[in-house]
C-alpha positions as CSV (number, residue, x, y, z in Angstrom):
1,M,-42.0,56.2,-71.7
2,A,-38.7,55.1,-73.4
3,S,-38.5,51.4,-74.0
4,V,-36.5,49.4,-71.5
5,I,-33.8,47.1,-73.0
6,V,-33.2,43.9,-71.0
7,R,-29.5,43.4,-70.3
8,P,-27.7,40.5,-68.6
9,A,-27.6,40.6,-64.8
10,G,-24.9,43.0,-63.6
11,W,-24.4,44.8,-66.9
12,I,-23.4,48.4,-66.6
13,P,-22.2,50.4,-69.7
14,E,-18.8,51.8,-69.1
15,R,-20.0,55.3,-70.2
16,H,-22.4,55.3,-67.2
17,V,-19.7,54.7,-64.6
18,T,-18.9,57.8,-62.5
19,P,-15.5,59.1,-63.5
20,E,-13.0,58.9,-60.7
21,S,-12.2,62.6,-60.7
22,V,-15.9,63.4,-60.4
23,F,-16.4,60.9,-57.6
24,W,-13.6,62.4,-55.5
25,N,-14.7,66.0,-56.3
26,R,-18.2,65.2,-54.9
27,R,-16.7,63.9,-51.7
28,R,-14.6,67.1,-51.3
29,V,-17.7,69.2,-51.7
30,V,-19.6,67.1,-49.1
31,K,-16.7,67.4,-46.7
32,S,-16.5,71.2,-47.2
33,L,-20.2,71.4,-46.2
34,G,-19.5,69.6,-43.0
35,L,-21.8,66.7,-44.0
36,A,-19.7,63.7,-44.5
37,G,-22.8,61.5,-44.3
38,L,-24.1,63.0,-47.6
39,S,-21.4,61.1,-49.5
40,G,-23.7,58.1,-49.2
41,L,-26.3,59.9,-51.2
42,V,-24.1,60.9,-54.1
43,A,-22.0,57.8,-54.2
44,G,-25.0,55.7,-55.2
45,V,-25.0,57.2,-58.7
46,G,-23.5,54.7,-61.2
47,V,-24.2,51.5,-59.1
48,G,-26.0,48.7,-61.0
49,R,-27.8,45.5,-60.1
50,V,-27.6,44.4,-56.4
51,G,-28.4,41.1,-54.8
52,G,-28.4,39.3,-51.5
53,A,-30.8,37.7,-49.0
54,P,-34.5,38.3,-49.2
55,A,-35.6,41.6,-47.7
56,P,-37.2,41.2,-44.2
57,S,-41.0,41.4,-44.1
58,A,-43.0,43.9,-42.1
59,A,-46.5,42.5,-43.0
60,G,-47.6,42.0,-39.4
61,P,-51.2,43.3,-39.0
62,Y,-51.1,45.0,-42.4
63,A,-51.4,42.0,-44.7
64,K,-55.2,42.1,-45.0
65,G,-56.6,42.1,-48.6
66,Y,-53.3,41.9,-50.5
67,P,-52.9,42.0,-53.4
68,H,-55.3,44.9,-54.0
69,A,-56.8,45.7,-57.4
70,R,-54.9,48.0,-59.7
71,A,-56.8,51.3,-60.1
72,A,-58.2,52.3,-63.5
73,G,-56.0,54.9,-65.1
74,F,-52.9,53.7,-63.2
75,D,-52.0,50.7,-65.3
76,P,-50.0,52.3,-68.1
77,G,-48.4,49.1,-69.3
78,W,-44.9,50.1,-68.4
79,S,-42.2,47.4,-67.6
80,L,-42.0,47.3,-63.8
81,T,-38.6,47.5,-62.1
82,D,-37.4,44.1,-61.0
83,E,-38.8,43.7,-57.5
84,A,-35.6,42.0,-56.2
85,V,-33.5,45.0,-57.2
86,A,-36.0,47.6,-56.1
87,S,-36.3,46.0,-52.6
88,K,-32.5,46.1,-52.1
89,Y,-31.7,49.6,-53.5
90,N,-33.1,52.2,-51.1
91,N,-32.2,55.4,-49.4
92,F,-33.1,55.4,-45.7
93,Y,-30.4,57.2,-43.7
94,E,-32.0,56.3,-40.4
95,F,-30.6,52.8,-41.0
96,T,-27.5,53.3,-43.2
97,L,-25.9,55.7,-45.7
98,S,-25.5,52.8,-48.2
99,K,-28.2,51.4,-50.5
100,D,-28.5,48.0,-48.8
101,V,-30.9,49.2,-46.2
102,Y,-32.6,45.8,-46.2
103,K,-29.7,44.3,-44.3
104,R,-30.2,46.6,-41.3
105,V,-33.9,46.7,-40.7
106,A,-34.6,43.4,-39.0
107,K,-35.0,45.0,-35.5
108,F,-37.3,47.7,-36.7
109,E,-40.7,47.2,-35.1
110,T,-43.6,48.5,-37.2
111,A,-46.5,47.3,-35.1
112,P,-48.1,48.8,-33.1
113,W,-47.6,52.1,-34.8
114,K,-49.0,55.3,-33.4
115,L,-49.9,58.0,-36.0
116,E,-50.8,61.6,-35.0
117,V,-52.7,63.9,-37.4
118,G,-53.3,67.4,-36.1
119,G,-52.3,71.0,-36.2
120,L,-54.7,73.4,-37.8
121,V,-57.6,71.0,-38.2
122,E,-61.1,70.6,-36.9
123,S,-60.9,66.9,-36.2
124,P,-57.4,65.8,-35.1
125,L,-56.7,62.1,-35.0
126,T,-54.4,59.8,-33.0
127,L,-54.7,56.2,-34.1
128,D,-52.8,53.1,-34.9
129,A,-51.6,52.7,-38.5
130,A,-53.5,49.4,-38.8
131,E,-56.7,51.1,-37.8
132,L,-56.2,53.8,-40.4
133,I,-55.3,51.3,-43.2
134,D,-58.3,49.1,-42.3
135,G,-60.6,52.2,-42.7
136,M,-59.5,53.1,-46.2
137,A,-60.2,51.5,-49.6
138,L,-56.8,50.5,-50.9
139,E,-55.8,50.3,-54.5
140,E,-52.6,49.7,-56.5
141,R,-51.1,52.3,-58.8
142,V,-48.0,52.1,-61.0
143,Y,-45.9,55.2,-60.6
144,R,-42.5,56.4,-61.8
145,F,-40.2,57.1,-58.9
146,R,-37.2,59.5,-59.4
147,C,-34.4,60.0,-57.0
148,V,-32.4,63.3,-56.9
149,E,-29.3,61.1,-57.4
150,A,-30.5,60.6,-61.0
151,W,-31.6,57.0,-60.6
152,A,-35.2,55.8,-61.2
153,M,-37.6,52.9,-60.9
154,I,-41.1,52.0,-61.9
155,V,-43.1,50.4,-59.1
156,P,-46.7,49.4,-58.2
157,W,-47.6,51.1,-54.9
158,T,-50.6,50.2,-52.9
159,G,-52.4,52.8,-50.7
160,F,-55.0,55.6,-50.9
161,P,-55.0,59.3,-51.9
162,L,-53.7,61.5,-49.1
163,A,-56.8,63.7,-49.8
164,K,-58.9,61.0,-48.2
165,L,-57.1,61.5,-44.9
166,V,-57.2,65.3,-45.3
167,E,-61.0,65.1,-45.6
168,R,-61.3,63.3,-42.3
169,V,-59.4,65.9,-40.3
170,K,-61.0,68.9,-41.9
171,P,-58.2,71.5,-42.2
172,K,-59.0,75.0,-41.0
173,P,-58.9,77.9,-43.5
174,E,-55.5,79.1,-42.3
175,A,-53.9,75.8,-43.0
176,R,-51.8,76.2,-46.1
177,F,-49.1,73.5,-45.7
178,V,-48.7,70.0,-44.4
179,R,-45.7,68.9,-42.4
180,F,-44.6,65.3,-42.0
181,V,-42.4,63.8,-39.2
182,T,-40.9,60.3,-39.5
183,A,-39.8,57.8,-36.9
184,A,-36.6,58.1,-35.0
185,K,-36.2,54.9,-33.1
186,R,-32.6,55.1,-32.1
187,D,-32.4,51.5,-30.7
188,E,-33.9,50.1,-33.9
189,M,-32.5,52.5,-36.6
190,P,-28.7,52.3,-36.3
191,G,-28.0,55.1,-38.8
192,I,-29.3,57.7,-36.3
193,A,-26.6,57.0,-33.8
194,E,-24.0,56.6,-36.5
195,N,-24.8,60.0,-38.1
196,P,-25.5,62.4,-35.2
197,E,-24.7,65.4,-37.4
198,Y,-28.2,65.1,-39.0
199,P,-31.2,66.9,-37.4
200,W,-33.3,63.8,-36.6
201,P,-36.1,63.0,-36.9
202,Y,-36.5,63.4,-40.7
203,F,-39.1,66.0,-41.6
204,E,-40.7,67.1,-44.9
205,G,-43.5,69.2,-46.2
206,L,-45.9,70.0,-49.0
207,R,-48.2,72.8,-49.9
208,L,-51.8,71.9,-49.1
209,D,-52.8,71.9,-52.8
210,E,-50.0,69.5,-53.5
211,A,-51.1,67.2,-50.6
212,L,-54.6,67.3,-52.0
213,H,-53.6,66.4,-55.5
214,P,-55.1,63.1,-56.6
215,L,-51.6,61.7,-57.4
216,T,-50.3,62.2,-53.9
217,M,-50.6,58.9,-52.2
218,V,-50.4,57.4,-48.7
219,V,-48.6,54.2,-49.4
220,T,-49.1,51.0,-47.4
221,G,-47.7,48.4,-49.8
222,V,-45.6,47.7,-52.9
223,Y,-45.5,44.8,-55.4
224,G,-48.8,43.5,-54.2
225,K,-47.6,43.1,-50.6
226,P,-47.5,45.2,-47.4
227,L,-44.7,47.8,-47.4
228,P,-41.3,46.3,-46.4
229,R,-39.4,48.1,-43.8
230,Q,-36.7,49.4,-46.2
231,F,-39.5,51.1,-48.2
232,G,-40.9,52.9,-45.2
233,A,-43.2,50.6,-43.4
234,P,-45.9,50.7,-42.2
235,I,-47.0,54.0,-43.8
236,R,-45.4,56.6,-46.1
237,V,-46.3,59.2,-48.6
238,V,-45.4,59.2,-52.3
239,V,-45.5,62.3,-54.5
240,P,-44.5,61.0,-57.9
241,W,-43.7,64.3,-59.6
242,K,-41.1,65.3,-57.0
243,Y,-37.7,64.0,-56.2
244,G,-37.8,60.9,-53.9
245,Y,-36.8,62.7,-50.7
246,K,-40.1,64.6,-50.8
247,S,-41.8,61.2,-50.2
248,P,-41.2,60.6,-46.4
249,K,-41.1,57.1,-45.0
250,S,-42.3,55.6,-41.7
251,I,-44.4,58.6,-40.8
252,V,-45.5,59.1,-37.2
253,K,-46.9,62.7,-37.4
254,I,-48.8,64.8,-40.0
255,E,-49.3,68.4,-39.0
256,F,-51.3,71.1,-40.8
257,V,-49.6,74.5,-40.5
258,A,-50.0,78.1,-41.7
259,N,-46.5,78.8,-42.8
260,Q,-44.1,76.9,-45.1
261,P,-42.3,74.4,-42.9
262,K,-38.6,73.8,-43.0
263,T,-37.6,70.4,-44.5
264,F,-34.7,68.1,-43.6
265,W,-32.5,68.5,-46.6
266,E,-33.5,72.1,-47.1
267,T,-32.3,72.9,-43.6
268,L,-28.9,71.3,-44.3
269,I,-28.2,72.4,-47.9
270,P,-31.0,74.8,-49.1
271,R,-29.2,75.6,-52.4
272,E,-29.3,72.0,-53.4
273,Y,-32.6,70.8,-51.9
274,P,-35.3,73.5,-52.0
275,F,-38.7,73.1,-50.6
276,E,-40.5,72.6,-54.0
277,S,-38.1,70.0,-55.5
278,N,-40.1,69.1,-58.6
279,V,-38.4,66.8,-61.1
280,D,-37.0,69.0,-63.9
281,P,-34.4,67.9,-66.4
282,G,-33.7,71.5,-67.3
283,V,-32.6,72.4,-63.7
284,P,-29.4,70.6,-62.8
285,H,-28.4,69.8,-59.3
286,P,-25.5,72.0,-58.4
287,R,-23.2,69.0,-58.6
288,W,-24.6,66.8,-61.4
289,S,-27.0,66.9,-64.3
290,Q,-30.7,65.9,-64.0
291,A,-31.2,65.6,-67.8
292,T,-31.1,61.8,-67.7
293,E,-31.8,59.0,-65.2
294,R,-30.5,55.5,-64.7
295,M,-33.0,52.6,-64.4
296,I,-31.7,50.7,-61.4
297,D,-32.4,47.2,-62.7
298,T,-31.1,47.5,-66.3
299,G,-28.6,50.3,-66.0
300,D,-30.2,51.9,-69.1
301,R,-30.0,55.7,-69.2
302,V,-33.2,57.4,-70.3
303,K,-34.2,61.1,-70.6
304,T,-35.7,62.6,-67.5
305,K,-39.3,63.9,-68.0
306,K,-40.6,67.2,-66.7
307,Y,-42.4,66.6,-63.4
308,N,-41.3,63.0,-63.8
309,G,-43.8,62.5,-66.7
310,Y,-46.8,63.9,-64.8
311,A,-46.8,67.4,-66.3
312,E,-50.3,67.0,-67.7
313,Q,-51.7,66.4,-64.3
314,V,-49.6,68.8,-62.1
315,A,-48.3,71.7,-64.3
316,R,-51.3,73.8,-63.4
317,L,-50.0,73.9,-59.8
318,Y,-46.9,75.8,-61.0
319,P,-48.2,78.4,-63.5
320,S,-45.0,80.5,-63.4
321,A,-42.7,77.5,-64.0
């Protein structure tokens, strides 16, 4: 990974600030698509360090055993993104279109938390998230995280391989994809009522072989603590070689299906957010380049890596790429 240069708090190079003409052109594009709410997604590019009150905790019954040991092979020695910045710079449209999600999550109840795992499986499950977490061996892994908006962070996630859960439910031979559905608590997630144009609840999907890959992780914590609400408490998935919107938060249902499922952003704008959505610096977003990414805590601009730096592990999944 490129070295990270430590800058003074709040430092943003002038050359990294979004030009005014580009800013307004993006908003015109969004408006023409009939998705005014998407402006919150693109407007985040070029924003630097953020601050404010400590992010609310969602530890509840999920605090057992923290911090968990870092797994061998997942401690690459990278400089972690400043926790205070990462905790206050998140996309979670169910709460707000701005990045300061942490300011709006206090009413979000994460326990008890019912999780359904079913579809084309031999052994469907319905259980509380705490029960699932208690039954798994948790470990910490340092991953790159890359947003489609061209910003990035490096964070230590805690959780377990999604493959461990897949083993428990035993997919049937005809199951070829996994579909995820996330929470839509209208009374606790103010962004849902504020943005009725979106097809809530949020939904995403992976091919079964992607879901079974050892890097795909069910995440229950970050920075050595249970997952905060703005990160997707109490349980989410992280797929580190794909853009961030492929890593659904606050999951309530996992379904194994035969056909490729529709996904939230693909349904809205398929040309810009296709099902696969692997990180690729050579494939620009229709409205901005993906060749570089901005580290959210330093403002430094670094080159984007193919598959977010995980090509050695995942390129075999995409032989024609």
